[in-house]
C-alpha positions in Angstrom: 106.0 75.6 58.6 102.7 76.6 60.3 103.1 73.8 62.8 106.6 74.8 63.6 105.5 78.4 64.3 102.6 77.2 66.5 105.1 75.0 68.5 107.5 77.9 68.9 104.7 80.2 70.2 103.5 77.4 72.5 107.0 77.0 73.9 107.4 80.7 74.5 104.1 81.0 76.2 104.8 78.0 78.5 108.2 79.5 79.4 106.7 82.9 80.2 104.0 81.3 82.3 106.7 79.2 84.2 108.8 82.4 84.8 105.8 84.3 86.1 104.8 81.4 88.3 108.4 81.1 89.8 108.4 84.9 90.4 105.1 84.7 92.3 106.3 81.7 94.3 109.5 83.6 95.2 107.4 86.5 96.4 105.2 84.2 98.6 108.2 82.4 100.0 110.0 85.7 101.0 106.9 87.0 102.8 106.4 90.5 104.0 109.6 92.5 103.4 108.9 94.8 106.3 107.8 93.2 109.6 105.1 94.9 111.5 106.1 97.2 114.3 105.4 96.3 117.9 105.4 98.2 121.1 104.7 101.7 119.6 103.2 104.4 121.9 99.7 105.6 121.0 101.0 109.1 120.3 103.1 107.7 117.4 100.2 105.8 115.7 97.3 106.6 113.5 94.6 104.0 113.8 91.4 103.8 111.7 88.6 101.3 111.1 87.4 100.0 107.7 83.7 99.7 108.3 82.9 97.7 105.1 85.6 95.1 106.0 85.3 95.1 109.7 89.0 95.7 110.2 91.0 98.1 112.2 94.5 99.2 111.0 97.2 101.1 112.7 100.2 102.8 111.1 103.3 104.5 112.5 103.1 108.2 112.0 106.6 108.8 110.6 107.3 105.6 108.6 103.8 104.5 107.6 104.6 100.9 108.5 101.8 98.9 110.1 101.7 98.4 113.8 100.8 95.0 115.2 98.1 95.5 117.8 95.2 93.5 119.2 91.8 94.4 117.7 90.5 95.9 120.9 93.6 98.1 121.4 93.3 99.2 117.7 89.7 100.2 118.2 90.6 102.1 121.4 93.3 104.0 119.6 91.1 104.6 116.5 88.6 106.6 118.6 91.4 109.0 119.5 93.3 109.2 116.2 92.6 111.5 113.2 91.5 109.8 110.0 94.5 109.6 107.5 
């Protein structure tokens, strides 16, 4: 009886791991649900730098979606934007 219970628990755990793996794979396959915005005027973006990561990020003021900009352009806009 104990062996049967152990096998049942093992099968449930394997099925749960498989389901989680498939969900993670589906999320990777679908990619980013919201594509980054392009061609947004400087007045409609808030840009800031993350000093510890060495990154520069820009977001649209109204929607909060990320804006795709070159690093140099992001740095230039970050010097003129308020910190969010």
